[in-house]
C-alpha positions as semicolon CSV with decimal commas, in nm:
position;residue;x (nm);y (nm);z (nm)
1;M;-6,530;2,543;-4,884
2;D;-6,763;2,727;-4,782
3;G;-6,644;3,057;-4,538
4;F;-6,276;3,024;-4,677
5;E;-6,381;3,257;-4,985
6;E;-6,515;3,538;-4,782
7;L;-6,206;3,475;-4,530
8;L;-5,977;3,540;-4,802
9;E;-6,134;3,811;-4,958
10;R;-6,180;4,019;-4,684
11;E;-5,759;3,959;-4,608
12;R;-5,688;3,905;-5,007
13;S;-5,520;4,303;-5,052
14;S;-5,328;4,241;-4,711
15;I;-5,090;3,905;-4,827
16;E;-5,074;4,057;-5,194
17;R;-4,905;4,317;-5,052
18;Y;-4,688;4,122;-4,822
19;V;-4,579;3,910;-5,053
20;R;-4,444;4,201;-5,286
21;Y;-4,315;4,382;-5,021
22;K;-4,099;4,092;-4,905
23;L;-3,995;3,973;-5,329
24;N;-3,943;4,370;-5,374
25;G;-4,188;4,407;-5,644
26;T;-4,017;4,093;-5,859
27;S;-4,241;3,935;-6,169
28;D;-4,236;3,632;-5,989
29;A;-4,482;3,796;-5,684
30;Q;-4,809;3,699;-5,878
31;D;-4,695;3,353;-5,892
32;I;-4,593;3,339;-5,546
33;I;-4,900;3,496;-5,439
34;Q;-5,132;3,229;-5,653
35;E;-4,883;2,896;-5,460
36;V;-5,013;3,057;-5,093
37;F;-5,390;3,143;-5,171
38;L;-5,364;2,716;-5,284
39;T;-5,198;2,646;-5,011
40;A;-5,442;2,767;-4,822
41;Y;-5,709;2,659;-4,970
42;Q;-5,620;2,285;-4,999
43;K;-5,554;2,340;-4,595
44;F;-5,888;2,565;-4,479
45;D;-5,986;2,257;-4,336
46;Q;-5,654;2,228;-4,082
47;L;-5,761;2,578;-3,884
48;K;-5,928;2,578;-3,636
49;D;-5,999;2,939;-3,530
50;T;-6,114;3,109;-3,825
51;G;-6,048;3,446;-3,614
52;A;-5,658;3,389;-3,665
53;F;-5,673;3,382;-4,064
54;K;-5,481;3,655;-4,106
55;A;-5,174;3,541;-3,930
56;W;-5,244;3,203;-4,070
57;M;-5,249;3,351;-4,390
58;I;-4,893;3,524;-4,387
59;S;-4,758;3,223;-4,199
60;I;-4,796;3,036;-4,508
61;A;-4,684;3,338;-4,744
62;A;-4,364;3,372;-4,533
63;N;-4,281;2,987;-4,554
64;K;-4,318;3,018;-4,979
65;C;-4,133;3,340;-4,999
66;R;-3,863;3,137;-4,818
67;D;-3,907;2,867;-5,075
68;Y;-3,880;3,158;-5,332
69;F;-3,496;3,259;-5,209
70;R;-3,396;2,887;-5,132
71;Q;-3,504;2,742;-5,514
72;K;-3,320;3,075;-5,602
73;A;-3,044;3,037;-5,381
74;S;-2,985;2,658;-5,539
75;K;-2,924;2,802;-5,839
76;M;-2,700;3,056;-5,772
77;E;-2,898;3,314;-5,881
78;L;-2,963;3,537;-5,585
79;P;-3,057;3,892;-5,629
80;I;-2,700;4,051;-5,428
81;D;-2,804;4,419;-5,586
82;E;-3,155;4,322;-5,292
83;L;-2,916;4,365;-5,013
84;N;-2,999;4,725;-5,092
85;V;-3,368;4,734;-4,940
86;S;-3,245;4,545;-4,576
87;E;-2,895;4,678;-4,504
88;M;-2,991;4,875;-4,173
89;S;-2,777;4,909;-3,877
90;L;-2,858;5,079;-3,600
91;S;-2,889;5,429;-3,451
92;R;-3,083;5,655;-3,172
93;Y;-3,376;5,628;-3,455
94;G;-3,379;5,260;-3,446
95;L;-3,265;5,086;-3,748
96;T;-3,175;5,252;-4,056
97;V;-3,026;5,258;-4,416
98;N;-2,602;5,302;-4,334
99;E;-2,384;5,348;-4,657
100;T;-2,076;5,194;-4,458
101;V;-2,292;4,851;-4,441
102;Q;-2,337;4,836;-4,839
103;E;-1,969;4,980;-4,930
104;T;-1,864;4,668;-4,717
105;L;-2,090;4,405;-4,841
106;E;-1,956;4,573;-5,212
107;K;-1,580;4,469;-5,111
108;L;-1,631;4,071;-4,986
109;G;-1,626;3,800;-5,257
110;N;-1,989;3,670;-5,403
111;K;-1,954;3,347;-5,129
112;D;-1,979;3,569;-4,850
113;K;-2,226;3,804;-4,962
114;Q;-2,411;3,501;-5,082
115;I;-2,458;3,357;-4,707
116;L;-2,486;3,680;-4,534
117;Y;-2,775;3,730;-4,745
118;L;-2,971;3,423;-4,742
119;Y;-2,914;3,434;-4,362
120;F;-2,942;3,817;-4,252
121;F;-3,157;3,927;-4,516
122;K;-3,339;3,626;-4,605
123;D;-3,330;3,514;-4,205
124;M;-3,310;3,148;-4,347
125;P;-3,192;2,928;-4,092
126;Q;-2,876;2,734;-4,148
127;S;-3,056;2,417;-4,237
128;E;-3,251;2,556;-4,466
129;I;-2,949;2,685;-4,623
130;A;-2,746;2,376;-4,673
131;K;-3,069;2,226;-4,840
132;A;-3,074;2,529;-5,075
133;L;-2,706;2,504;-5,141
134;N;-2,696;2,099;-5,189
135;I;-2,378;2,173;-4,883
136;P;-2,356;1,986;-4,536
137;I;-2,485;2,190;-4,206
138;G;-2,107;2,201;-4,105
139;T;-2,029;2,375;-4,464
140;V;-2,283;2,652;-4,410
141;K;-2,165;2,695;-4,071
142;S;-1,805;2,753;-4,174
143;R;-1,919;2,941;-4,478
144;L;-2,105;3,170;-4,248
145;H;-1,845;3,188;-3,977
146;T;-1,623;3,301;-4,243
147;A;-1,842;3,555;-4,421
148;K;-1,922;3,725;-4,089
149;Q;-1,555;3,760;-4,006
150;N;-1,509;3,876;-4,332
151;F;-1,743;4,168;-4,302
152;K;-1,627;4,278;-3,940
153;S;-1,247;4,262;-4,057
154;I;-1,367;4,532;-4,299
155;Y;-1,642;4,731;-4,173
156;P;-1,490;5,067;-3,933
157;H;-1,822;5,073;-3,678
158;R;-1,793;4,711;-3,530
159;T;-2,024;4,588;-3,249
160;E;-2,014;4,305;-3,054
161;I;-2,175;3,996;-3,136
162;A;-2,342;3,693;-2,840
163;K;-2,410;3,381;-2,949
164;G;-2,744;3,223;-2,796
165;G;-3,013;3,312;-2,549
166;S;-3,321;3,351;-2,629
167;N;-3,544;3,631;-2,772
168;M;-3,776;3,834;-2,520
169;K;-4,180;3,668;-2,500
170;K;-4,350;3,953;-2,392
171;L;-4,409;4,093;-2,717
172;P;-4,699;3,947;-2,940
173;K;-4,617;3,795;-3,286
174;F;-4,829;4,051;-3,494
175;M;-4,872;4,431;-3,418
176;P;-5,187;4,439;-3,208
177;E;-5,501;4,616;-3,433
178;Y;-5,490;4,996;-3,260
179;K;-5,681;5,293;-3,336
180;I;-5,632;5,647;-3,328
181;E;-5,877;5,924;-3,238
182;Q;-5,800;6,249;-3,196
183;V;-6,021;6,436;-2,953
184;N;-6,038;6,764;-2,858
185;N;-5,972;6,879;-2,545
186;S;-5,644;7,077;-2,487
187;P;-5,260;6,858;-2,521
188;F;-5,170;6,830;-2,207
189;S;-4,746;6,880;-2,155
190;V;-4,572;6,576;-2,045
191;K;-4,212;6,502;-1,892
192;W;-4,056;6,275;-2,150
193;E;-3,751;6,105;-2,000
194;E;-3,689;5,804;-2,229
195;L;-3,412;5,778;-2,492
196;M;-3,516;5,853;-2,815
197;G;-3,534;5,679;-3,059
198;W;-3,491;5,354;-2,766
199;F;-3,783;5,401;-2,521
200;L;-3,594;5,348;-2,189
201;V;-3,534;5,616;-1,913
202;P;-3,155;5,625;-1,846
203;R;-3,179;5,585;-1,453
204;L;-3,068;5,351;-1,229
205;G;-3,274;5,030;-1,229
206;E;-3,472;5,067;-1,553
207;E;-3,546;4,846;-1,805
208;L;-3,722;4,797;-2,072
209;S;-3,843;4,509;-2,332
210;W;-3,943;4,645;-2,777
211;G;-4,047;4,550;-3,042
212;M;-4,032;4,671;-3,421
213;Y;-4,308;4,578;-3,635
214;D;-4,311;4,542;-4,025
215;M;-4,596;4,735;-4,199
216;P;-4,793;4,618;-4,395
217;S;-4,764;4,235;-4,299
218;R;-4,762;4,393;-3,950
219;L;-4,497;4,125;-3,858
220;L;-4,275;4,108;-3,558
221;D;-3,932;4,167;-3,716
222;H;-3,618;4,311;-3,411
223;V;-3,673;4,288;-3,082
224;Y;-3,479;4,429;-2,819
225;D;-3,407;4,436;-2,421
226;M;-3,304;4,771;-2,242
227;K;-3,138;4,781;-1,920
228;V;-2,953;5,043;-1,743
229;T;-2,648;4,824;-1,572
230;G;-2,459;5,112;-1,321
231;K;-2,298;5,405;-1,322
232;A;-2,094;5,561;-1,585
233;K;-1,861;5,944;-1,642
234;V;-1,769;6,058;-2,013
235;H;-1,575;6,318;-2,003
236;G;-1,627;6,436;-1,644
237;I;-2,019;6,407;-1,701
238;E;-2,184;6,168;-1,559
239;G;-2,467;5,971;-1,656
240;V;-2,547;5,584;-1,645
241;E;-2,442;5,310;-1,918
242;L;-2,662;5,094;-2,072
243;T;-2,734;4,789;-2,274
244;A;-2,936;4,701;-2,590
245;R;-2,962;4,341;-2,647
246;E;-3,094;4,324;-3,022
247;S;-3,210;4,003;-3,181
248;S;-3,419;3,908;-3,536
249;Y;-3,755;3,765;-3,409
250;S;-3,699;3,501;-3,671
251;D;-3,373;3,400;-3,581
252;K;-3,223;3,307;-3,232
253;D;-2,884;3,143;-3,302
254;D;-2,754;3,583;-3,258
255;V;-2,781;3,822;-3,084
256;I;-2,617;4,194;-3,083
257;E;-2,551;4,339;-2,762
258;R;-2,492;4,696;-2,776
259;T;-2,326;4,911;-2,496
260;F;-2,396;5,312;-2,464
261;I;-2,364;5,579;-2,216
262;A;-2,625;5,803;-2,165
263;Q;-2,712;6,120;-1,902
264;L;-3,070;6,281;-1,789
265;T;-3,094;6,621;-1,646
266;D;-3,425;6,816;-1,525
267;T;-3,410;6,937;-1,903
268;H;-3,245;6,762;-2,123
269;C;-3,186;6,390;-2,192
270;R;-2,902;6,233;-2,452
271;Y;-2,666;6,017;-2,552
272;L;-2,278;6,082;-2,482
273;A;-2,115;5,792;-2,578
274;T;-2,175;5,463;-2,771
275;L;-1,924;5,131;-2,778
276;R;-1,747;4,987;-3,074
277;N;-1,499;4,734;-3,079
278;D;-1,181;4,797;-3,256
279;G;-1,038;4,374;-3,230
280;D;-0,911;4,376;-2,911
281;V;-0,994;4,695;-2,798
282;R;-1,284;4,862;-2,675
283;N;-1,329;5,188;-2,773
284;Y;-1,612;5,458;-2,673
285;I;-1,693;5,745;-2,928
286;T;-1,851;6,038;-2,791
287;F;-1,985;6,358;-2,766
288;L;-1,647;6,484;-2,908
289;D;-1,564;6,243;-3,174
290;G;-1,735;6,480;-3,446
291;D;-1,870;6,340;-3,706
292;E;-1,754;6,009;-3,595
293;F;-2,098;5,992;-3,319
294;I;-2,288;6,289;-3,383
295;P;-2,476;6,180;-3,705
296;N;-2,587;5,863;-3,556
297;W;-2,689;6,023;-3,183
298;G;-2,644;6,338;-3,165
299;F;-2,951;6,549;-3,115
300;G;-2,999;6,968;-3,055
301;Q;-2,761;7,273;-3,054
302;D;-2,425;7,104;-2,935
303;N;-2,583;6,748;-2,836
304;C;-2,772;6,888;-2,614
305;G;-2,991;6,625;-2,629
306;N;-3,393;6,634;-2,667
307;E;-3,617;6,808;-2,456
308;T;-3,791;6,598;-2,145
309;N;-4,029;6,908;-2,039
310;L;-4,286;6,902;-2,340
311;S;-4,546;7,149;-2,413
312;V;-4,699;7,260;-2,749
313;K;-4,476;7,501;-2,852
314;G;-4,686;7,600;-3,198
315;D;-4,378;7,520;-3,429
316;I;-4,568;7,179;-3,594
317;Q;-4,958;7,255;-3,688
318;R;-5,153;6,917;-3,782
319;S;-5,478;6,873;-3,839
320;G;-5,578;6,500;-3,932
321;N;-5,304;6,380;-4,205
322;T;-5,182;6,702;-4,309
323;V;-4,958;6,886;-4,111
324;I;-4,721;7,249;-4,135
325;S;-4,439;7,294;-4,000
326;A;-4,208;7,571;-3,901
327;K;-3,910;7,609;-4,117
328;K;-3,658;7,610;-3,881
329;D;-3,374;7,320;-3,724
330;F;-3,526;7,100;-3,441
331;L;-3,878;7,051;-3,522
332;L;-3,999;6,836;-3,218
333;D;-4,334;6,966;-3,131
334;I;-4,669;6,838;-2,977
335;V;-4,964;6,883;-3,212
336;G;-5,299;6,680;-3,047
337;R;-5,457;6,516;-2,817
338;Y;-5,549;6,158;-2,868
339;N;-5,708;5,815;-2,771
340;V;-5,509;5,586;-2,872
341;T;-5,659;5,167;-2,824
342;I;-5,429;4,920;-2,849
343;N;-5,404;4,577;-2,674
344;G;-5,771;4,639;-2,560
345;K;-5,646;4,912;-2,328
346;T;-5,821;5,327;-2,434
347;Y;-5,477;5,570;-2,391
348;D;-5,515;5,967;-2,320
349;T;-5,180;6,090;-2,517
350;V;-5,024;6,312;-2,672
351;C;-4,874;6,311;-3,019
352;V;-4,471;6,443;-3,048
353;M;-4,418;6,470;-3,416
354;D;-4,039;6,531;-3,492
355;I;-3,957;6,659;-3,894
356;E;-3,647;6,558;-4,021
357;T;-3,509;6,638;-3,670
358;Y;-3,267;6,335;-3,769
359;N;-3,267;6,178;-4,053
360;S;-3,330;6,462;-4,397
361;G;-3,667;6,190;-4,549
362;V;-3,733;6,064;-4,225
363;V;-4,087;6,193;-3,955
364;S;-4,137;6,008;-3,680
365;E;-4,510;6,070;-3,472
366;Q;-4,496;5,930;-3,048
367;F;-4,773;5,922;-2,885
368;L;-4,702;5,989;-2,507
369;D;-4,940;5,893;-2,200
370;K;-4,918;6,118;-1,922
371;N;-4,623;5,897;-1,767
372;G;-4,419;6,029;-2,019
373;R;-4,361;5,649;-2,207
374;T;-4,450;5,529;-2,487
375;I;-4,776;5,397;-2,597
376;L;-4,692;5,356;-2,981
377;W;-4,414;5,494;-3,178
378;R;-4,466;5,490;-3,600
379;R;-4,203;5,608;-3,883
380;F;-4,283;5,768;-4,224
381;N;-4,103;5,806;-4,519
382;R;-4,057;6,151;-4,714
383;D;-4,230;5,932;-5,052
384;N;-3,833;5,990;-5,257
385;W;-3,604;5,898;-5,006
386;K;-3,324;5,670;-5,092
387;I;-3,535;5,664;-5,380
388;D;-3,232;5,625;-5,621
389;R;-3,179;5,247;-5,364
390;Y;-3,512;5,149;-5,350
391;K;-3,597;5,269;-5,719
392;K;-3,937;5,328;-5,594
393;P;-4,164;5,587;-5,454
394;W;-4,277;5,524;-5,077
395;S;-4,637;5,495;-5,197
396;E;-4,594;5,258;-5,474
397;L;-4,356;5,013;-5,253
398;L;-4,600;5,040;-4,930
399;P;-4,928;5,157;-5,119
400;E;-5,167;5,098;-4,782
401;N;-4,996;5,214;-4,556
402;D;-5,088;5,579;-4,428
403;K;-4,982;5,832;-4,497
404;L;-4,860;6,216;-4,430
405;T;-4,884;6,492;-4,619
406;I;-4,672;6,771;-4,463
407;N;-4,585;7,156;-4,594
408;G;-4,759;6,976;-4,901
409;V;-4,466;6,662;-4,955
410;T;-4,644;6,286;-4,908
411;Y;-4,488;6,041;-4,617
412;V;-4,536;5,721;-4,577
413;Q;-4,597;5,470;-4,352
414;W;-4,261;5,240;-4,308
415;Y;-4,290;5,043;-3,957
416;D;-4,391;5,077;-3,534
417;C;-4,273;5,038;-3,297
418;I;-4,430;4,876;-2,925
419;T;-4,303;4,796;-2,601
420;D;-4,397;4,576;-2,306
421;Y;-4,485;4,909;-2,087
422;I;-4,918;4,860;-2,269
423;L;-4,800;4,452;-2,221
């Protein structure tokens, strides 16, 4: 078939990586890959725009992966241990692995684990779950409701759950292609007033939408609508209250509403409190609550927050993808000036690196324009980060993703984020 082999050869490695990533390296991955290629070949004449070949192939691969897990579910062969790969919670730094989630899941019965696995971790709609388990859709709804309630009843860090609503529409389904080029000009100083990890400036009237994209598939995974809702005080300190409406891009039924309070001063930006629902009680956990607050939301000495007036300190030196850093806490520094071309536009930016200030083994690079707004944010994991959980180094899990060498240690790109500021 004219053109198919050439297009496939160009995108083959991306499709193979996507399937292996979704199936977490199971021995069935190669069979699923062959099914994807065969289906694509048989339906190639239905593709009207060959420029969309990669996205079209990814959609076929996604469907084949869903079919795989649906078949496993129908035979009660669900690999519950794979929940380890996806157990996530939200903090100031986006999605992070949460030990408490796994502990909670282990306390649930197998039916609860099964339904939560399919619905939340494999992104299967309720209609597909009904087919997979050969049960009525009403039973799926009932079982899912029960499993959620059982999880919430024993999970210590609860959130509000809101039904319905639509995901934000502005963000593309796939991460736009981008180019990062270092330039010789000196890095500029910048006023950076965004909340670390959430990209919103905590000022009255501000709102923002942003998305998290899996790499290397480039698929939009989670979407967030952020808004400052009003003034607030915590222990006499004035700030603003803001909400974060989160949803999975592939699941439009459930969204999570989070509320927290932040403060912006002339020199720092910091979190003051976050809302936790304890039954019928709206319980605000604040910066005075020690380990309940600081590990996920605190930053800097005595929770002073991140500096808003950024300039080169010299704590972090970068040449290409090789980084040398000083031995000190709170390693956050401008490491160079870059042209970032994304979505058809080129931005003059500085790169701000954060080396393990929040989470041991986690590094970020954040490209800020002269307005102090994020153009592109990228997360990297140390090669052995959570290796007891993921079983393999990240260089094997995501072999084609970008890598950094920091003080001689390898870090591998995990996911990217962009906001509607660039759209």
